[in-house]
N, C-alpha and C positions, 0 to 999 in steps of 0.2 A: 276370307283373306288369303288363307294360306294358297288356294289354288288359283287364284289372282296374280299372285304375287309367283308363281311355279310358272304359269303360262307366261309371264312377262319376261321372265329368266330365260326360258326357251329359245324367244326370240333375238337374245341379246348375240352379237359378235365377238368372240373372244380377239385378243389382241395379243400376239406374241413377238418377241424380238427374232431376226434372224445371227447367226454368229457364222464367223469364216476362219476360226482357226484349224480348221482342217485342211481348208483351200490354200492356206498358204505355202508358198513355194522354198525349199530348203534346199542346201547342196551340200555333200557329205561324202567323204572317200575314208571310209572305215575298215579298219584290218583287225578282227580279234578284239573287241573291246565287250567289256560286259553290258548285256542289254539294259543295265539300271542306269550305266554311264551314258549309253546313246541316247537315252529318253531324255535325259538330263541336258544332252546336247541340243537334242531337238527343241525340247521345252525354253532352253536361255535364245537359239537363232529364231524361235516365233514368238516370244515374249508371251507365253502362257505358263500354266502349269499342269502336269498327268494329275489325275487321280485315279489310283486302282488298288484293290487288293494284294497284298504281298504275296498270297499263294497263288497269283494267276499265273506265274511264271517264275521259274528258277533265275533267282537274282543274280547268280554267277553266269549264266549260259553266256556264250561267246557270240557276237553280230560280225559280220563281214557285210558290207554294206559300200556300195557306191551310186552316189544319186546326184543328178545334177539338174537343179530347178526343178523338183518333183513337189510335186502334193503333199503335206503331210499324211494325209490318207492313203495314198501309193506307198509310200515311204513305209508306215507300219504295217500295210498290206504285206511287204516283203519280209519285214520283221518277225511277224505273227503268223505268216501264210494262211491268212482267212479265219483265224480260229478265235479273234478277238474283235468284238464290236466296239463302235465309237458312237460317244454321247459328246455333247461340248454345250457349254455355256460361255458368257463374258469372260472368263480368265481359266477356265479347266475344260479339259478333254477327258472325257472319265473313259477307262478302258474296262470291259467286262467281259466274260468268257462268252463265247459264243460259236461254239464249233459245229452248232447244226443248222440247217436250212431247210426252211417250210415255205410253202405256198396257200393261198387263198382261192378255193375253186369254189364258184357261185352255182348253187343248185338251182334256186327258183328266184325269180325277180319278179315283183310285182309292181303296176306302176297304175296311179289312179292322178284326179287332179289335186295337186298339192300333197300327193302322196308316193313314197317309195317303200317297198318292203324286200329287203335282199335276206338270202338264207343261202347257208352253203356249209363247206367243211376247210378247216387247217388241216394242211397235211404234210408231212414230213417228206422233203423230197427225195430224201437218199432211201430211207426204208418203206415209203409208201403208207405207212401208219398214220392214221388219225389221231391228232394232238388232242388231248385234254386239257381243260384249263388253262389255255390260250386265252389272251385279252384281244377283243376284236373291238376298233374303236374308229369314231370319226373324229378327226382332231378340232376342226372349226366349229362343229355343231355339238361336242362335247357328249355325245351318243357312246354308249360301251356294253359289251357284254362279253361272259367266260363263255367258251364252248363246254360244253356237256361230256360226258366219258364217252362218248361216241365222236368228239371232234366237231360237232354243230353248232353253228350260230344263226341267228335270227334278229334283225335290225330294223326298226322303222325309223323313217324319217319326214317329217312334214315341212311343206314351203316350197318354194321355187329355188331350185338351187342349180347352177349352170354345171357343176359336176360333185359327185360324192367320192371321197378318197377314201377307202378303207385300208386300216394298218393291223397288221397282227404282230404282238410282241410275248415273249415267255423268255424265261430265263433259262440261257444256254443255247437259245436261238437269235439269230440272226433278224433285225423286223424286215418285213415284207410290205409292200402296199401294193394294192390294185384299185385302178380308178374307173368309175361310172360315170360316164358323161350324160348331159341331159336325156339324151335320145337311149340311154341305157346301152350303148356300147361300151365293150369290155377291152381292155388293154391290158393283158396280163403281162406284156413283156416291156422292156425298154423304158418305161417310168421313172422319173427321177423327182423325187418328191421334194419341193423347195423346199419344205417345212421340216426337213426329215431331222434337221440336225439341232432344231430347236430345243431348249429344255433347260432346268435349273439342277442345279446340284443340291439334292435333299440327303438327308440321312434317315434314317426308320426309326428315330428317337420315338415317336410316337407308337409306332407297333411295337416295339421292344418293352415300353414300358407294361405292368401289369394291366394299368386303367385302359391302355389303348386293346390289348388283349380282349377285355372283359368288352368294351363297347362297340368295338369294329367286329363286322362279320368277318367269316372265313374268305368270302368271295372280294371284299375289299382289301383283304390282307394279302391275297393271291393279285390282285391287280396292282398293288404298289409293288411289288416284287417284279410283276411282269412288264411294267412300264415305270421305272424307278425315276427317270427325269426330264417327263414332259410336264410342260407348263404353260398356262394361259390366264389372259386377265378377261373379267368382266364388271360390268358395272353394278350387278347384283346377285344374290342369290336367297333361296329361301329354305328350310328343311324343317323337318318334323324330329327326325332323329337321323344320326349319320345312314346314309344310302337311302334314306326318303327325303332325296334333295332334287331340288329342280336341275340339277347337272347329273343326278342319279349317281352310278358309281364313278363317275369323273370328277365329283367335289373336290375330292383330296389334290386335284391334279389345277384346280384354279384359284386365282388369287382375286378377291372381290373389292369394291368401294365400299359396297355397303352387303353386310350378310346378318340374316335374321333367321334365329333358331328358335321354334318354337318350343321345344325341349332340348335337343341338345344337335351340334353341327360337327362336320369334320371338312375343313377347307384347306387348301395349299398355303394361303395367307391372307391377309387383311391389309387393304391400302385403305383405307376409312375408318369405319365403324362396324364393329360385330357385336349383337345382342343376342344373349340367349337365356330361356327361361331357368333352365339348369346348368349347361355346360358347354364349353367351346372347347374342341380338338384342332388345332391348327398345326399342319406339319411345318409350315416354314415361317416366316416374319410377319409380325403383327405392327404395322403404322397406325400411329393416331390412336384408337380406341377400344378396348376390348371389354364387356362387362358380361359376368354370368351370374345366376342366382346362386349357384352352387361353386363351379370351380371350372379354371381356365387352366389348359395344358398347350404350352407352344413349344413345338421342336425346333425353331429358331430364335431370333431375338424379338424383342419388344420396344419399340420407340413410340412413347406416348403416355397415356393413362391405362390401365389394366386394374378392374374391380371386380372381387368375386365374393360371394358368401360363406364361402370356406376358404379356397385354396387357390393361389396362385402359382403354377409352377412353370419356370420356364428353362428350356435346356441350352439356350444360348445368353448372350448380353442384356442387359434392361437399361434403356435410358428414359427415364422420365419418372412417374408416380406408380407405386403399387398399394392398392389397398385390400386388405383380406384379413380372415382369421389368421391365417399363415401365407408367407411368403417364400418362394423357393426359386433361386436363380444359380445356375450351373455354372456360368460364367461370371463376366465384371459388371456390376451395378454402377451407375451414374444416376443419382437422382434421390427419390424418397422411397423406402418400406416402410409403411406403417400397418401396423397388425394389432388383434388383441393378443394371440401366443406367441409367435416368434417369427423372426425373418431369418434367413440364410442367404448370405451370397458365398458362392463356394470359391469364387477367387477373390479380386480387389473390391473395396466397395469405397466409392466417391461421393458422400452425402450424407444423409440422416437415415437411421435406422430408428425407430420407435414403437416399441412393443409393450405389453402387460406383462410378458414373460422372460424371454432370452433372445439376444440378438447374437449371430455369429457370422463373422467374416474371415474367410478362410485365408486370405491373405493380406497385404494391406489395407489399412482402413484409415483413410482422408475424410474428416470429418465427424458426424455425432453418434453415438451410440447412446440410447436412453430406455434403460429396462426397469421394470420392478422386480427381478430376480437378480439376473445377470448379464454380462457382454462378455463375449470372447472374439479377439481379434488375432489369429496365428500367427502374423509377422509385425509389421511396424504399425505403431497407432502414431498418427499424426491429427490429432483432434481431441477429443475430449471422450470419456466414458463415463455414464453416470448411472448408477444402480442401487437398489435399496440393498442388496446383500454383496455381490464379489462382482468384480472386473478380472480380467486376465488381458495379457497380452505379450508377446515376445518380447518386443524392443518398444518401449515407451518413449515416445518423443513428443508426448502432449500432457493431458490431464485424466488423472481418474480420481472419481469421487465414489465411495462405496465403503459399505460397512469393512470389508475385505478387498485389498487391492494385492495383485501379483502380476509380476513381470520379471522375464528372464535376465534382461538388462534394462536400465532407465538413466535417461536423459531429460527426463520428464519429472512432473509431480505427480503424486499419488497423496491422495488425502482421505484419510478412513480410520477405523479402530486399529484394523492391522495392514500393515504396508509389507508386503514380500518383495525382494528385489533378489533372484538368485545370485547376481553378481556385484549387489550393492552391499548395505550397511547389515550385519549380523552382531550388531555388539552388546557386551555385557558390560555393565558399569558398577563398582561397588564404590560407594562414598559416604559420607559424613557430612552434617550441616550443623547450623546453630541450634536447631530444635531437635534433630533426631540423629542417635550417631551412628545406626547402622541400616544402609538402602543398598537396593538392588535394583538394575532396571535391565531391560532388552528394548534395544534400538533398532529398527529394521526400516528401511526404504533408502533414500540416497541422500547425497549432500545437499540437494534442493530442499527435500523435505522427508523428515523421518518420524516414525512414530514411537513414542515412550512409554512403557507399559512398566511401573514401578510399583514395587513394596517396601515396607521397612519398618523396623521397630527401634524404640529408644528404651535400650537396657539400662534399667535403673531400680533399686528397692522401692524408691517412692516416687518415682516420675516415669512410671512406663508409659509408650505410647506407640501404637499400633494403626499402620496407615496402607493405603492400598492406592492407585491412582492411575492416569494417563495423561499424555502431553505430546506435543509436537515440537520438532528442533528444525533448524538450519544451519548449516557449518560454511563459514567464510574460510576458504582455503588459500593460504599464503605460501606456501610450499608444502614438499613431502613432509614436514617435519613439526611445522604451525600452523594452527590453525584456533577459530574462534567461533566456538557452539553457543547459539541465542537459542535458549528454551522457554517454552512457556508450557507448565504442569498444573492439574489441578487434581486434589488428593482429599480422600476422606480420613479424618482423624477419628479412630477408635479409643475413646476413654474410659472402656468397662461397661458400656452400656450402649443401647442402638435409640435410646430415645430421643436425641438431638443430633441435628446437622451440626457438621463441625467440617467445613470445607475450607482448607489451604491453596490457594491459588500463588504460584510462583512465577517470577521471571528471572532468568538466570543466564548471565554470558560467561562463560568458562575459558579461559586460555587453555588449548590443548599442546601437547608436546609429546611428540610420538618418539621413546627413547630407541625403538626398534620394530622391525614390523611384527604388527600384531599386538603391541603392548603401549599406551599413552597415559599419561597422568595429566589431570586436570584440575584447574581450581578457578575462583572467580567470586564476585559479589552476587549477591541475590535480593530481590524485594519480594517480601511476604504481604500477601492481602488475606486477611483472615474474616472469613462470616461464620457465625455459630449463633443458634437460638437457646443455648445451655445457660443457665445462670451459673455464678460462680459457686463453687463447691460441690457440682452436681456430679464430677468425675467420680467411679469407683474406687475403693479403697489401694491405694499404693499407684494408682495413674495418676499422670500431672494433672495438677487443679488449675494451674494459670497458665494458658498459651502464650497469650502475649506478654513482651517484656515490658518494662517500666517507661524504657524510651521508645515510643510509637506514635504515630500519626493516626488521627482520626478523619477519616474519609468518607462521606455520605453514611455515617452512623458504623462503620466498619473499620476494624483497626489493619495498620500497614507499618513495615518497620523494615530495615536494612539486616540481612545476614550475610551469611558465606557458605561456600559449597565446594567440597574438594574430595577427589578420588582417583580411581584408576580405570582405565577402559581393557579390555581384552577383547580383540578382536579375531 
């Protein structure tokens, strides 16, 4: 099946787009302006962008230029004196250092029925030396090779072709092309390749990753350096491993509608479906579906569904669904990340992150994070965080549910055992009530919802009570001075032994008056609801024997009564 698919792929003709930014005409009369300023003016006039390494030229070099309706290519030649090469795609003109020039010299040309074999050398035109590790390739047929240490190359082509166009590329050299017509006539001079400016603007993200260095051969990495911007499209490709592909070493220059990789593959992009037994390495974008037994690594963006047995790693944006043991996206995510271990959106997340351990959104979170361990949103949360242990966000404008919830600022709600808001409540209250004369509580959160951790003791020679508990509260703020705190608490009463459960639930509404910044007094009614399975008289010596007062109500077999609460708050 693999041999059949490879043969089928060899018969496909790639389709590429033609760009014309370098042919646009511009008019300038510039005197002693910085080269970076001149490039900005050219890009504005031509409605495109320049992309280049900042070390390509001195940014403060001065340019004097008089151009009247000249093509952009000619203007750039005047500025850089032929030391810079140009590639273009839809929006960019890519500048790269190319001070050297070389040529292709054919040594042996063999023809047979439906077969061409061309060999020769790539030679530096200035020094006459043969150039090693230069890429020699046929763009339309997607055949390529590297010159050896003696600058020698050998390529074979099958099928009937009206012309074969060999192109040589290498870093720091200007590309050169040589045409072989069907009669094997050679025209080394004056040929202008109509496709010479086609290309795509790709980074070397895959090659720079450790996993790329491990799975890609040295020849493949050299090929990508020599031919950084070539892009073609084909309906189908198949590969056994990166390099053992129906497109050979040109596989990383081809966007496929269908890509089948028995073990693993390395392609320029996917505009349909890609399936691999073990892994997929994609230099550009993936559209629609990508599935791998172990991992997917994408240097561009993903729009669609991405599934991996272990890891999905996307260096651009993701729009759609990711399923894996772990999912990592370097840019923004819109959609779903579902994993067993963790999800990471290195920038903004809009959608749902669901995992067994932890979710991370390094910027805004608009949607929902659900994790067994914890969730983190480094900027603003507009949505929901649900975790078994902890949640963190810098600015909470949504809802947090977890054992521990942390935020720097919050206008939302945090519901958990501990809620910490850096700029929110950090209150300590000292109070007394109708049952326990000395209580202390810590209140953290914000006015919308705060957590109460409390402890207390009724100091008495014959009616001692020790207590601890927790609760939640909400403040109704009328102005800077007056507010009403509504609180619901539950506490265990210790009456000298731990043989029985003695649970006191209290609902209280306290009028709070701020006397000055950081100090308030409060007081108000409470309703107490008491549950206990302890018989009367079971309290230890010197502990209170009867908790419930004589005036009380019986509700579902338990006791309830009105009481009071009063104290001070220090902030």
